Backbone of each chain as ProteinMPNN parsed JSONL, in Angstrom:
{"seq_chain_A": "MLLFRDEEHIDRWCQPRDLVRGETISPEQTWRLAHAWYKDKLKPDWRRHTLEETEALLRSLGLTSAFWNLRD", "coords_chain_A": {"N_chain_A": [[-3.317, -4.906, 7.349], [-4.973, -7.834, 7.092], [-5.918, -10.849, 5.376], [-8.441, -13.165, 6.143], [-9.727, -16.489, 6.646], [-12.333, -16.709, 7.766], [-14.668, -15.206, 10.158], [-14.252, -16.542, 12.598], [-11.608, -17.29, 12.426], [-10.385, -14.833, 12.594], [-10.932, -14.123, 15.26], [-9.467, -16.128, 16.53], [-6.906, -15.334, 15.827], [-6.647, -12.873, 17.073], [-6.891, -13.382, 19.856], [-4.517, -14.687, 21.198], [-2.764, -12.606, 20.919], [-3.619, -10.617, 22.482], [-5.218, -8.673, 21.356], [-7.71, -6.288, 20.737], [-10.497, -6.98, 18.847], [-10.706, -5.643, 15.567], [-12.149, -4.025, 12.81], [-14.052, -5.459, 10.142], [-14.008, -5.86, 6.604], [-15.308, -6.586, 3.341], [-13.65, -8.466, 0.694], [-14.427, -7.26, -1.723], [-15.116, -4.626, -0.954], [-12.592, -3.89, -0.14], [-11.162, -3.991, -2.512], [-12.427, -1.907, -3.9], [-11.716, 0.213, -2.273], [-8.901, 0.093, -2.523], [-8.638, 0.526, -5.257], [-9.656, 3.135, -5.618], [-7.82, 4.472, -4.055], [-5.283, 4.02, -5.138], [-5.296, 4.175, -7.929], [-4.295, 6.301, -9.403], [-1.637, 6.483, -8.758], [0.717, 6.151, -10.218], [0.812, 8.234, -11.922], [2.194, 11.287, -13.188], [1.064, 13.669, -12.177], [-0.007, 12.928, -9.805], [-1.434, 13.286, -6.551], [-1.58, 13.266, -2.983], [-4.537, 12.058, -1.365], [-6.827, 14.351, 0.08], [-7.771, 14.947, 3.514], [-10.538, 15.301, 3.648], [-11.342, 14.153, 1.22], [-10.573, 11.52, 1.66], [-12.217, 10.837, 3.791], [-14.682, 11.007, 2.498], [-14.41, 8.946, 0.68], [-14.27, 6.69, 2.399], [-16.811, 6.864, 3.52], [-18.347, 6.391, 1.238], [-17.99, 3.746, 0.937], [-19.409, 2.713, 2.923], [-18.215, 2.793, 5.372], [-18.538, 3.95, 8.24], [-18.471, 3.96, 10.965], [-17.12, 4.798, 14.27], [-14.605, 3.688, 14.238], [-13.503, 4.221, 11.769], [-12.974, 6.848, 11.787], [-11.004, 9.632, 10.978], [-10.046, 11.771, 12.255], [-8.798, 13.615, 15.153]], "CA_chain_A": [[-4.607, -5.475, 6.989], [-4.77, -9.222, 6.692], [-7.069, -11.611, 4.895], [-8.701, -14.35, 6.961], [-10.698, -17.432, 6.077], [-13.659, -16.258, 8.221], [-14.687, -14.464, 11.424], [-13.686, -17.375, 13.655], [-10.147, -17.232, 12.284], [-9.958, -13.518, 13.109], [-10.946, -14.224, 16.727], [-8.336, -16.984, 16.944], [-5.677, -14.562, 15.623], [-6.613, -11.762, 18.044], [-6.822, -13.799, 21.261], [-3.171, -14.829, 21.787], [-2.03, -11.335, 20.799], [-4.276, -9.631, 23.352], [-5.708, -7.582, 20.52], [-9.152, -6.088, 20.609], [-10.879, -7.174, 17.448], [-10.951, -4.39, 14.858], [-13.321, -4.05, 11.932], [-13.863, -6.288, 8.946], [-14.672, -5.466, 5.364], [-15.261, -7.661, 2.344], [-12.649, -8.258, -0.362], [-14.961, -6.316, -2.716], [-14.906, -3.28, -0.402], [-11.144, -3.634, -0.127], [-10.783, -3.681, -3.904], [-12.902, -0.553, -4.232], [-10.852, 1.124, -1.515], [-7.567, 0.069, -3.137], [-8.712, 1.121, -6.591], [-9.781, 4.592, -5.47], [-6.629, 5.008, -3.387], [-4.021, 3.837, -5.867], [-5.407, 4.128, -9.401], [-3.524, 7.385, -10.029], [-0.347, 6.637, -8.073], [1.846, 6.188, -11.163], [0.706, 9.403, -12.798], [3.069, 12.401, -12.756], [0.357, 14.7, -11.408], [-0.62, 12.336, -8.609], [-1.278, 13.939, -5.254], [-2.199, 12.503, -1.916], [-5.918, 12.453, -1.072], [-7.007, 15.201, 1.254], [-8.541, 14.332, 4.599], [-11.959, 15.313, 3.277], [-11.538, 13.16, 0.151], [-10.462, 10.19, 2.254], [-13.456, 10.621, 4.548], [-15.765, 10.76, 1.533], [-14.181, 7.602, 0.143], [-14.67, 5.705, 3.406], [-18.28, 6.933, 3.617], [-18.938, 5.782, 0.031], [-17.882, 2.295, 1.09], [-20.218, 2.339, 4.083], [-17.347, 2.688, 6.551], [-18.953, 5.181, 8.913], [-18.403, 3.865, 12.437], [-16.017, 5.569, 14.879], [-13.344, 3.029, 13.89], [-12.984, 4.777, 10.516], [-12.774, 8.286, 11.968], [-9.615, 9.991, 10.684], [-9.666, 12.987, 12.992], [-8.547, 13.478, 16.6]], "C_chain_A": [[-4.393, -6.865, 6.415], [-6.077, -9.83, 6.188], [-7.206, -12.858, 5.769], [-9.76, -15.211, 6.291], [-12.131, -17.017, 6.466], [-13.519, -15.595, 9.587], [-14.014, -15.251, 12.559], [-12.153, -17.334, 13.608], [-9.607, -15.889, 12.779], [-9.907, -13.565, 14.632], [-9.757, -15.048, 17.216], [-7.012, -16.249, 16.808], [-5.543, -13.488, 16.703], [-6.302, -12.255, 19.462], [-5.405, -13.919, 21.812], [-2.349, -13.547, 21.728], [-2.608, -10.258, 21.701], [-4.772, -8.43, 22.563], [-7.224, -7.509, 20.598], [-9.472, -6.226, 19.131], [-11.194, -5.829, 16.78], [-12.22, -4.46, 14.041], [-13.015, -4.909, 10.713], [-14.589, -5.659, 7.758], [-14.503, -6.601, 4.358], [-14.1, -7.417, 1.376], [-13.126, -7.26, -1.42], [-14.8, -4.875, -2.229], [-13.424, -2.911, -0.433], [-10.642, -3.296, -1.523], [-11.207, -2.263, -4.276], [-12.066, 0.499, -3.518], [-9.479, 1.237, -2.183], [-7.58, 0.757, -4.497], [-8.783, 2.646, -6.496], [-8.483, 5.196, -4.938], [-5.414, 5.034, -4.303], [-4.112, 3.986, -7.382], [-4.563, 5.197, -10.093], [-2.077, 7.456, -9.544], [0.841, 6.726, -9.035], [1.845, 7.445, -12.029], [1.569, 10.552, -12.276], [2.356, 13.427, -11.889], [-0.381, 14.126, -10.201], [-0.43, 13.247, -7.403], [-2.014, 13.11, -4.217], [-3.638, 12.991, -1.717], [-5.941, 13.373, 0.141], [-7.786, 14.419, 2.315], [-10.018, 14.228, 4.222], [-12.252, 14.28, 2.182], [-11.485, 11.741, 0.715], [-11.717, 9.864, 3.063], [-14.61, 10.295, 3.612], [-15.642, 9.356, 0.943], [-14.656, 6.539, 1.136], [-16.2, 5.677, 3.538], [-18.93, 6.211, 2.437], [-18.899, 4.257, 0.099], [-18.68, 1.796, 2.288], [-19.422, 2.239, 5.368], [-17.524, 3.957, 7.383], [-18.87, 5.096, 10.434], [-17.195, 4.652, 12.943], [-14.659, 4.976, 14.521], [-12.688, 3.682, 12.678], [-12.782, 6.288, 10.592], [-11.293, 8.652, 11.801], [-9.139, 11.179, 11.508], [-9.457, 12.676, 14.46], [-9.873, 13.432, 17.362]], "O_chain_A": [[-3.726, -7.046, 5.396], [-7.173, -9.384, 6.528], [-6.219, -13.518, 6.092], [-10.568, -14.74, 5.491], [-13.025, -16.976, 5.62], [-12.415, -15.44, 10.11], [-13.293, -14.679, 13.377], [-11.495, -17.343, 14.649], [-8.503, -15.82, 13.318], [-8.94, -13.096, 15.232], [-9.118, -14.696, 18.208], [-6.086, -16.5, 17.579], [-4.442, -13.229, 17.189], [-5.536, -11.619, 20.186], [-5.11, -13.291, 22.83], [-1.34, -13.427, 22.423], [-2.145, -9.118, 21.689], [-4.747, -7.302, 23.055], [-7.922, -8.521, 20.535], [-8.794, -5.653, 18.278], [-11.868, -4.983, 17.366], [-13.256, -4.908, 14.532], [-11.86, -5.059, 10.313], [-15.633, -5.022, 7.9], [-13.645, -7.468, 4.524], [-13.621, -6.29, 1.252], [-12.323, -6.498, -1.957], [-14.397, -4.001, -2.997], [-13.057, -1.771, -0.715], [-9.796, -2.417, -1.692], [-10.444, -1.515, -4.889], [-11.747, 1.544, -4.084], [-8.964, 2.337, -2.383], [-6.647, 1.481, -4.845], [-8.065, 3.357, -7.199], [-8.097, 6.298, -5.327], [-4.61, 5.965, -4.248], [-3.085, 3.928, -8.058], [-4.16, 5.02, -11.243], [-1.362, 8.398, -9.886], [1.865, 7.319, -8.695], [2.787, 7.68, -12.786], [1.664, 10.763, -11.067], [2.954, 13.996, -10.975], [-1.274, 14.768, -9.648], [0.605, 13.897, -7.257], [-2.939, 12.36, -4.529], [-3.927, 14.176, -1.876], [-5.181, 13.199, 1.094], [-8.374, 13.374, 2.037], [-10.66, 13.202, 4.447], [-13.285, 13.612, 2.215], [-12.252, 10.87, 0.304], [-12.216, 8.739, 3.017], [-15.42, 9.412, 3.897], [-16.641, 8.668, 0.733], [-15.36, 5.601, 0.76], [-16.805, 4.61, 3.651], [-19.93, 5.511, 2.601], [-19.66, 3.568, -0.581], [-18.637, 0.614, 2.629], [-19.895, 1.665, 6.349], [-16.761, 4.913, 7.249], [-19.171, 6.073, 11.121], [-16.362, 5.11, 12.162], [-13.661, 5.696, 14.503], [-11.462, 3.698, 12.566], [-12.46, 6.931, 9.593], [-10.43, 8.036, 12.425], [-7.965, 11.546, 11.462], [-9.873, 11.629, 14.956], [-9.876, 13.32, 18.588]]}, "seq_chain_B": "MGETDIEALARDVRIHLFRETAATAKIPQAPQISRALGRSEPDVRAALHQLAAGKVLILAPNDGNIWAANPFCAVPSGFRVRAAGKKYWGICIWDALGIAAALGADAIVTTTCGDCGDVMTLEVRDGRLARSEGIVHFAIPAHHWWDNIGFT", "coords_chain_B": {"N_chain_B": [[20.882, 22.647, -0.955], [17.909, 24.274, -1.752], [14.555, 24.693, -0.356], [12.601, 24.739, -2.36], [14.006, 23.541, -4.433], [14.369, 20.956, -3.404], [11.742, 20.099, -3.312], [11.109, 20.061, -6.056], [12.929, 18.146, -6.929], [12.022, 15.984, -5.427], [9.605, 15.477, -6.681], [10.498, 14.639, -9.214], [11.933, 12.381, -8.44], [9.881, 10.839, -7.349], [8.258, 10.35, -9.648], [10.053, 8.954, -11.313], [10.714, 6.776, -9.664], [8.253, 5.377, -9.297], [7.518, 4.786, -11.919], [9.652, 3.169, -12.728], [9.489, 1.082, -10.895], [6.969, 0.002, -11.515], [7.509, -0.875, -14.092], [9.566, -2.735, -13.83], [9.15, -4.279, -11.583], [10.803, -4.015, -9.456], [11.917, -2.06, -6.794], [13.769, 0.811, -7.165], [16.678, 1.88, -5.374], [18.277, 4.565, -3.473], [20.988, 4.885, -4.633], [20.648, 3.903, -7.286], [18.596, 5.552, -8.211], [19.856, 7.992, -8.046], [21.859, 7.723, -10.012], [20.24, 7.384, -12.281], [18.876, 9.809, -12.471], [20.88, 11.621, -12.506], [21.645, 13.058, -10.275], [23.033, 13.981, -7.069], [23.669, 11.478, -4.547], [23.181, 12.201, -1.792], [21.357, 14.322, -2.198], [19.251, 12.969, -3.432], [18.546, 11.261, -1.346], [17.645, 13.144, 0.477], [15.397, 14.002, -0.865], [13.936, 11.628, -0.853], [13.438, 11.402, 1.875], [11.75, 13.563, 2.188], [9.578, 12.699, 0.653], [8.856, 10.492, 2.182], [8.067, 11.766, 4.515], [5.804, 12.938, 3.577], [4.222, 10.744, 3.351], [4.27, 9.308, 1.008], [5.881, 7.23, 0.499], [7.595, 4.587, 2.327], [10.317, 4.503, 4.492], [12.861, 2.209, 5.509], [13.545, 1.664, 8.949], [16.141, 1.109, 9.83], [18.253, 1.328, 7.826], [17.47, 3.328, 6.141], [16.735, 2.778, 3.569], [14.333, 2.395, 0.881], [11.46, 0.911, 1.957], [8.848, 0.479, 1.269], [7.169, 1.615, -1.57], [4.39, 2.551, -1.668], [1.73, 1.303, -3.614], [3.651, -0.715, -3.708], [5.947, -3.115, -2.418], [9.318, -3.344, -1.326], [10.573, -5.676, -0.712], [10.193, -9.28, -0.583], [7.014, -10.346, 0.579], [4.124, -11.308, 2.523], [2.192, -11.037, 0.632], [1.697, -11.634, -2.474], [1.725, -10.558, -5.814], [0.776, -11.285, -9.001], [1.118, -9.869, -12.059], [0.855, -8.374, -15.278], [2.782, -10.05, -16.347], [4.732, -10.131, -14.426], [6.147, -10.382, -11.054], [5.058, -8.943, -8.181], [5.176, -7.389, -4.902], [3.135, -6.678, -2.055], [2.535, -4.75, 0.972], [0.351, -5.325, 2.471], [-3.067, -6.528, 2.319], [-4.65, -4.552, 1.229], [-2.782, -2.952, -0.162], [-1.801, -4.89, -1.904], [-3.984, -5.377, -3.61], [-4.052, -2.803, -4.493], [-1.866, -2.659, -6.171], [-2.722, -3.897, -8.511], [-4.62, -1.978, -9.19], [-3.042, 0.342, -9.523], [-1.385, -0.393, -11.641], [-3.281, -0.833, -13.508], [-3.98, -3.292, -14.444], [-4.81, -6.759, -15.073], [-4.72, -9.065, -12.355], [-3.382, -11.512, -10.094], [-3.706, -12.109, -6.78], [-1.975, -13.535, -4.2], [-2.113, -14.804, -0.992], [-1.973, -15.685, 2.508], [-4.213, -17.077, 4.945], [-4.43, -15.105, 7.824], [-4.569, -16.41, 10.232], [-4.631, -19.363, 10.026], [-2.928, -19.936, 7.941], [-3.606, -21.011, 5.518], [-3.509, -21.009, 1.97], [-4.756, -18.292, 0.129], [-6.631, -16.721, -2.461], [-7.11, -13.928, -4.544], [-8.564, -12.38, -7.375], [-8.154, -9.975, -9.883], [-9.831, -8.804, -12.665], [-10.262, -7.217, -15.729], [-10.689, -4.756, -14.443], [-12.302, -5.377, -12.337], [-13.125, -7.12, -9.28], [-12.768, -10.302, -9.705], [-12.588, -12.774, -8.564], [-12.818, -13.987, -5.307], [-12.219, -14.565, -1.797], [-12.788, -15.146, 1.704], [-12.289, -12.689, 4.38], [-11.523, -9.343, 5.216], [-9.509, -8.013, 7.743], [-9.14, -5.179, 9.729], [-7.006, -4.259, 12.107], [-6.293, -1.977, 13.451], [-7.602, 1.163, 14.417], [-8.644, 3.72, 12.084], [-7.613, 6.298, 12.532], [-5.186, 5.821, 13.716], [-3.541, 4.508, 11.945], [-1.069, 5.316, 10.871], [0.572, 5.416, 13.058], [2.085, 3.173, 13.538], [2.937, 1.996, 10.863], [3.932, -0.311, 9.769], [2.917, -2.409, 11.335], [0.206, -1.904, 11.053]], "CA_chain_B": [[19.704, 22.64, -1.818], [16.799, 25.004, -1.141], [13.311, 23.95, -0.17], [11.946, 24.601, -3.66], [14.768, 22.546, -5.197], [14.07, 19.619, -2.869], [10.378, 19.751, -3.752], [11.164, 19.716, -7.486], [13.611, 16.857, -7.044], [11.141, 14.948, -4.871], [8.639, 15.14, -7.726], [11.215, 13.839, -10.222], [12.241, 11.078, -7.824], [8.611, 10.084, -7.264], [7.832, 9.896, -10.974], [10.995, 7.917, -11.757], [10.609, 5.618, -8.777], [7.046, 4.585, -9.534], [7.569, 4.245, -13.292], [10.65, 2.102, -12.747], [8.96, -0.042, -10.125], [5.9, -0.622, -12.29], [8.057, -1.515, -15.294], [10.533, -3.8, -13.538], [8.773, -4.982, -10.347], [11.87, -3.831, -8.458], [11.98, -0.67, -6.351], [15.154, 1.291, -7.158], [17.089, 2.557, -4.136], [18.903, 5.877, -3.699], [22.097, 4.904, -5.6], [20.149, 3.732, -8.653], [17.841, 6.761, -8.571], [20.875, 9.026, -8.225], [22.467, 7.529, -11.343], [19.236, 7.57, -13.342], [18.475, 11.219, -12.585], [22.065, 12.47, -12.57], [21.675, 13.898, -9.08], [23.867, 13.381, -6.034], [22.93, 10.573, -3.661], [22.606, 12.92, -0.645], [20.162, 15.06, -2.63], [18.171, 12.003, -3.638], [18.098, 10.798, -0.017], [16.842, 14.241, 1.051], [14.096, 13.951, -1.548], [13.219, 10.449, -0.351], [12.947, 11.728, 3.223], [10.582, 14.43, 2.046], [8.472, 11.855, 0.195], [8.428, 9.681, 3.322], [7.339, 12.661, 5.425], [4.491, 13.141, 2.956], [3.565, 9.436, 3.312], [4.249, 8.792, -0.36], [6.596, 5.962, 0.601], [8.026, 4.266, 3.69], [11.73, 4.143, 4.58], [13.187, 1.256, 6.561], [14.104, 2.427, 10.069], [17.558, 0.84, 10.12], [19.226, 1.809, 6.844], [16.918, 4.426, 5.347], [16.331, 2.355, 2.233], [12.881, 2.366, 0.673], [10.833, -0.374, 2.307], [7.655, 0.39, 0.419], [6.667, 2.749, -2.331], [3.034, 1.99, -1.694], [1.398, -0.007, -3.056], [4.698, -1.715, -3.947], [6.881, -3.407, -1.324], [10.649, -3.584, -1.902], [11.059, -7.014, -0.351], [9.116, -10.27, -0.584], [6.118, -10.241, 1.735], [3.074, -12.331, 2.503], [1.163, -10.651, -0.343], [2.313, -11.696, -3.804], [0.828, -10.119, -6.886], [1.23, -11.576, -10.37], [0.422, -8.966, -12.989], [1.64, -7.912, -16.423], [3.901, -10.97, -16.547], [5.767, -9.937, -13.39], [5.768, -10.706, -9.684], [5.194, -7.801, -7.275], [4.811, -7.669, -3.507], [2.496, -5.593, -1.313], [2.754, -4.935, 2.413], [-0.914, -5.761, 3.083], [-4.028, -6.908, 1.273], [-5.066, -3.286, 0.576], [-1.759, -2.581, -1.137], [-1.708, -5.92, -2.945], [-5.012, -5.034, -4.594], [-3.662, -1.5, -5.027], [-0.916, -2.854, -7.276], [-3.546, -4.097, -9.712], [-5.242, -0.692, -9.515], [-2.025, 1.283, -10.007], [-0.917, -0.856, -12.948], [-4.409, -0.937, -14.431], [-3.765, -4.591, -15.076], [-5.343, -7.948, -14.416], [-3.743, -9.517, -11.354], [-3.743, -12.568, -9.145], [-3.108, -11.847, -5.469], [-1.885, -14.744, -3.389], [-1.687, -14.57, 0.382], [-2.412, -16.782, 3.368], [-5.072, -16.687, 6.061], [-3.59, -14.629, 8.912], [-4.633, -17.341, 11.355], [-4.28, -20.776, 9.804], [-1.874, -20.072, 6.936], [-4.087, -21.556, 4.24], [-3.339, -20.114, 0.828], [-5.99, -17.652, -0.335], [-6.383, -16.067, -3.75], [-8.05, -12.95, -5.095], [-8.201, -12.101, -8.763], [-8.711, -8.779, -10.515], [-9.878, -8.969, -14.118], [-11.027, -6.154, -16.405], [-11.048, -3.689, -13.508], [-13.252, -5.852, -11.312], [-12.676, -8.251, -8.471], [-13.448, -11.407, -10.386], [-12.585, -13.969, -7.707], [-12.385, -13.604, -3.959], [-12.6, -15.428, -0.681], [-12.373, -14.647, 3.003], [-12.734, -11.413, 4.927], [-10.34, -8.518, 5.534], [-9.561, -7.474, 9.101], [-8.329, -4.014, 10.091], [-6.812, -4.344, 13.556], [-5.999, -0.653, 14.004], [-8.534, 2.216, 13.973], [-8.099, 4.515, 10.982], [-6.858, 7.461, 12.992], [-3.863, 5.388, 14.217], [-2.86, 3.671, 10.951], [0.32, 5.714, 10.619], [1.379, 5.36, 14.285], [3.026, 2.075, 13.268], [2.367, 1.554, 9.588], [4.375, -1.691, 9.528], [1.948, -3.315, 11.964], [-1.11, -1.675, 10.429]], "C_chain_B": [[18.542, 23.33, -1.09], [15.539, 24.171, -1.089], [12.593, 23.713, -1.504], [12.645, 23.548, -4.504], [14.45, 21.129, -4.719], [12.673, 19.178, -3.332], [10.365, 19.334, -5.218], [11.837, 18.366, -7.676], [12.73, 15.723, -6.523], [10.103, 14.526, -5.911], [9.299, 14.257, -8.788], [11.513, 12.435, -9.696], [10.985, 10.222, -7.771], [8.228, 9.518, -8.626], [8.738, 8.769, -11.476], [10.791, 6.621, -10.973], [9.397, 4.757, -9.117], [7.016, 4.016, -10.956], [8.494, 3.032, -13.348], [10.114, 0.858, -12.023], [7.861, -0.759, -10.902], [6.472, -1.419, -13.452], [8.895, -2.74, -14.979], [10.142, -4.698, -12.367], [9.887, -4.941, -9.313], [11.921, -2.352, -8.079], [13.444, -0.216, -6.381], [15.452, 2.023, -5.845], [17.878, 3.819, -4.495], [20.061, 5.845, -4.703], [21.628, 4.778, -7.05], [19.385, 4.985, -9.113], [18.808, 7.901, -8.862], [21.495, 8.936, -9.618], [21.467, 7.839, -12.45], [18.908, 9.043, -13.557], [19.667, 12.163, -12.683], [22.138, 13.47, -11.423], [22.474, 13.193, -7.999], [23.025, 12.491, -5.126], [22.401, 11.291, -2.417], [21.353, 13.721, -1.017], [18.974, 14.109, -2.817], [17.651, 11.507, -2.294], [17.254, 11.885, 0.666], [15.452, 14.248, 0.431], [13.274, 12.765, -1.05], [12.665, 10.707, 1.045], [11.72, 12.638, 3.141], [9.366, 13.624, 1.583], [7.944, 10.977, 1.338], [7.627, 10.531, 4.304], [5.939, 12.931, 4.892], [3.71, 11.855, 2.783], [3.36, 8.929, 1.888], [4.91, 7.42, -0.394], [7.03, 5.766, 2.048], [9.489, 3.853, 3.653], [11.939, 3.142, 5.713], [13.873, 2.003, 7.702], [15.605, 2.234, 10.254], [18.511, 1.476, 9.12], [18.697, 2.939, 5.954], [16.595, 4.059, 3.915], [14.805, 2.363, 2.115], [12.376, 0.97, 1.016], [9.602, -0.591, 1.427], [7.435, 1.715, -0.292], [5.224, 2.345, -2.626], [2.315, 2.313, -3.018], [2.506, -1.065, -3.174], [5.599, -1.878, -2.716], [8.216, -3.805, -1.936], [11.148, -5.001, -1.664], [9.89, -8.004, -0.377], [8.315, -10.22, 0.724], [5.108, -11.379, 1.672], [1.989, -12.056, 1.485], [1.795, -10.559, -1.732], [1.284, -11.339, -4.868], [1.468, -10.472, -8.226], [0.407, -10.73, -11.327], [1.384, -8.577, -14.089], [2.903, -8.766, -16.618], [5.004, -10.842, -15.517], [5.219, -10.318, -12.021], [6.086, -9.509, -8.795], [4.847, -8.257, -5.861], [4.14, -6.443, -2.902], [2.692, -5.81, 0.176], [1.483, -5.377, 3.134], [-1.892, -6.057, 1.954], [-4.541, -5.675, 0.529], [-4.051, -2.926, -0.508], [-1.641, -3.618, -2.252], [-2.758, -5.666, -4.038], [-4.704, -3.687, -5.247], [-2.661, -1.607, -6.166], [-1.672, -3.078, -8.585], [-4.164, -2.78, -10.157], [-4.229, 0.266, -10.127], [-1.553, 0.897, -11.407], [-2.041, -0.823, -13.982], [-4.374, -2.253, -15.174], [-4.543, -5.684, -14.354], [-4.279, -8.46, -13.451], [-4.297, -10.677, -10.545], [-2.966, -12.304, -7.864], [-3.135, -13.143, -4.672], [-1.373, -14.374, -2.01], [-2.107, -15.785, 1.195], [-3.341, -16.238, 4.441], [-4.167, -16.293, 7.225], [-3.552, -15.571, 10.093], [-4.043, -18.701, 11.015], [-3.218, -20.978, 8.732], [-2.322, -20.701, 5.635], [-3.889, -20.525, 3.127], [-4.697, -19.581, 0.382], [-5.67, -16.801, -1.556], [-7.509, -15.09, -4.099], [-7.607, -12.661, -6.517], [-8.928, -10.858, -9.269], [-8.666, -8.994, -12.029], [-10.768, -7.877, -14.716], [-11.536, -5.1, -15.422], [-12.046, -4.078, -12.439], [-12.618, -6.96, -10.497], [-13.441, -9.475, -8.948], [-13.518, -12.658, -9.52], [-12.123, -13.535, -6.33], [-12.813, -14.644, -2.952], [-12.178, -14.736, 0.595], [-12.913, -13.273, 3.352], [-11.488, -10.656, 5.398], [-10.527, -7.884, 6.91], [-8.607, -6.304, 9.251], [-8.193, -4.034, 11.607], [-6.712, -2.967, 14.209], [-7.027, 0.37, 13.501], [-7.859, 3.177, 13.001], [-7.217, 5.673, 11.452], [-5.425, 7.089, 13.408], [-3.084, 4.555, 13.202], [-1.382, 4.019, 10.834], [1.165, 5.775, 11.893], [2.465, 4.295, 14.136], [2.548, 1.408, 11.99], [2.792, 0.121, 9.257], [3.392, -2.684, 10.111], [0.581, -3.164, 11.319], [-1.233, -2.509, 9.164]], "O_chain_B": [[18.236, 22.998, 0.056], [15.453, 23.098, -1.686], [12.05, 22.635, -1.747], [12.0, 22.762, -5.198], [14.282, 20.216, -5.527], [12.467, 18.02, -3.696], [9.694, 18.37, -5.587], [11.389, 17.543, -8.474], [12.694, 14.637, -7.102], [9.764, 13.347, -6.008], [8.728, 13.251, -9.209], [11.366, 11.441, -10.408], [11.012, 9.037, -8.101], [7.909, 8.335, -8.741], [8.26, 7.761, -11.996], [10.708, 5.532, -11.54], [9.512, 3.536, -9.212], [6.546, 2.899, -11.171], [8.159, 2.004, -13.937], [10.275, -0.267, -12.495], [7.828, -1.989, -10.944], [5.987, -2.507, -13.765], [8.934, -3.684, -15.767], [10.734, -5.76, -12.177], [9.905, -5.755, -8.389], [11.963, -1.488, -8.955], [14.278, -0.802, -5.69], [14.587, 2.696, -5.284], [18.115, 4.103, -5.669], [20.115, 6.718, -5.569], [22.143, 5.46, -7.936], [19.515, 5.417, -10.259], [18.612, 8.676, -9.798], [21.638, 9.942, -10.312], [21.811, 8.483, -13.441], [18.689, 9.477, -14.689], [19.499, 13.361, -12.913], [22.632, 14.586, -11.585], [22.588, 11.967, -7.998], [21.827, 12.715, -4.954], [21.271, 11.023, -2.009], [20.401, 13.788, -0.239], [17.849, 14.408, -2.414], [16.443, 11.35, -2.12], [16.273, 11.583, 1.346], [14.455, 14.473, 1.117], [12.065, 12.879, -0.85], [11.554, 10.282, 1.365], [10.777, 12.501, 3.921], [8.254, 13.842, 2.065], [6.739, 10.748, 1.448], [6.628, 10.073, 4.858], [5.0, 13.129, 5.664], [2.656, 11.85, 2.147], [2.4, 8.214, 1.601], [4.553, 6.562, -1.202], [6.861, 6.651, 2.888], [9.872, 2.969, 2.887], [11.277, 3.217, 6.749], [14.697, 2.884, 7.453], [16.273, 3.119, 10.787], [19.489, 2.106, 9.524], [19.427, 3.443, 5.1], [16.222, 4.923, 3.122], [14.089, 2.341, 3.116], [12.815, -0.024, 0.436], [9.357, -1.685, 0.919], [7.508, 2.786, 0.309], [4.905, 1.858, -3.712], [2.306, 3.459, -3.469], [2.298, -2.209, -2.769], [5.961, -0.9, -2.062], [8.255, -4.515, -2.942], [12.055, -5.464, -2.355], [8.735, -7.61, -0.213], [8.871, -10.072, 1.812], [5.234, -12.295, 0.861], [0.973, -12.75, 1.459], [2.355, -9.528, -2.106], [0.131, -11.767, -4.816], [2.565, -10.012, -8.541], [-0.816, -10.847, -11.403], [2.588, -8.463, -13.861], [3.954, -8.256, -17.006], [6.094, -11.381, -15.704], [4.022, -10.543, -11.842], [7.243, -9.109, -8.67], [4.306, -9.342, -5.648], [4.52, -5.309, -3.194], [2.984, -6.926, 0.606], [1.545, -5.767, 4.3], [-1.579, -5.861, 0.78], [-4.834, -5.746, -0.665], [-4.427, -2.63, -1.642], [-1.408, -3.268, -3.409], [-2.458, -5.732, -5.23], [-5.051, -3.455, -6.405], [-2.614, -0.735, -7.034], [-1.316, -2.526, -9.626], [-4.228, -2.492, -11.351], [-4.515, 0.926, -11.127], [-1.345, 1.762, -12.257], [-1.785, -0.789, -15.186], [-4.69, -2.331, -16.361], [-4.888, -5.55, -13.18], [-3.083, -8.308, -13.698], [-5.504, -10.805, -10.341], [-1.736, -12.278, -7.86], [-4.184, -13.762, -4.498], [-0.34, -13.72, -1.868], [-2.543, -16.794, 0.64], [-3.259, -15.064, 4.801], [-3.251, -17.033, 7.583], [-2.605, -15.541, 10.879], [-3.076, -19.141, 11.637], [-2.66, -22.069, 8.617], [-1.507, -20.907, 4.735], [-4.081, -19.326, 3.329], [-5.665, -20.333, 0.274], [-4.583, -16.235, -1.67], [-8.693, -15.4, -3.961], [-6.416, -12.694, -6.826], [-10.14, -10.711, -9.109], [-7.624, -9.318, -12.599], [-11.887, -7.651, -14.256], [-12.66, -4.613, -15.544], [-12.572, -3.226, -11.723], [-11.703, -7.646, -10.951], [-14.616, -9.654, -8.628], [-14.393, -13.503, -9.71], [-11.146, -12.797, -6.202], [-13.662, -15.492, -3.226], [-11.321, -13.852, 0.583], [-13.844, -12.762, 2.73], [-10.535, -11.248, 5.907], [-11.568, -7.294, 7.2], [-7.42, -6.411, 8.943], [-9.181, -3.841, 12.316], [-7.016, -2.816, 15.393], [-7.294, 0.441, 12.302], [-6.655, 3.418, 13.084], [-6.199, 5.98, 10.833], [-4.549, 7.954, 13.445], [-2.069, 3.953, 13.554], [-0.539, 3.13, 10.714], [2.339, 6.14, 11.836], [3.608, 4.49, 14.55], [1.85, 0.394, 12.021], [2.081, -0.583, 8.54], [3.061, -3.685, 9.474], [-0.117, -4.147, 11.067], [-2.263, -2.461, 8.491]]}, "name": "protein", "num_of_chains": 2, "seq": "MLLFRDEEHIDRWCQPRDLVRGETISPEQTWRLAHAWYKDKLKPDWRRHTLEETEALLRSLGLTSAFWNLRDMGETDIEALARDVRIHLFRETAATAKIPQAPQISRALGRSEPDVRAALHQLAAGKVLILAPNDGNIWAANPFCAVPSGFRVRAAGKKYWGICIWDALGIAAALGADAIVTTTCGDCGDVMTLEVRDGRLARSEGIVHFAIPAHHWWDNIGFT"}
């Protein structure tokens, strides 16, 4: 996941790599995602998020398109 | 070593590894973890493999050393994080911000635009994103993130 100046810069990055453009989120959404994902990582009783918890997290950030689907 | 023993050691390794990394901004590798915990290096490597299988950390494909104990990266990357008077590295913008979250500290994340290379800065202060610019691009659909986590 990379940070870009704007949408035009993302298109310029994708084109020479033959990459289909993915999805974009704001730095604020990324912070909320990172905070929820990692805030407990240093704690002894940390455990990995379940699939259902991860889906709920993505939904809470408005990430509901097929791109964010975690299942087969 | 039995399965239960490996699981118990993996927990000890995880706790030590993340505490040490947070405190020093350096990810300890198997020899250092072995000495710190008083366990054999092969046992520690077995525990690290179990942690990698559980996606707690990422081992380098060539030498089996820890490449990332997410959100921390073992080697300098394009995502520098200054926090708690130290310099950390993340493997992506998600992890770079994750370092601030994991430490519970104010942080300044410095990276470059993936296209033009301009320096870009995000700042976390008092648990909030206090300064930001740009837009974050996910090139890989979520279901395939772990197919090639280095590229993701």
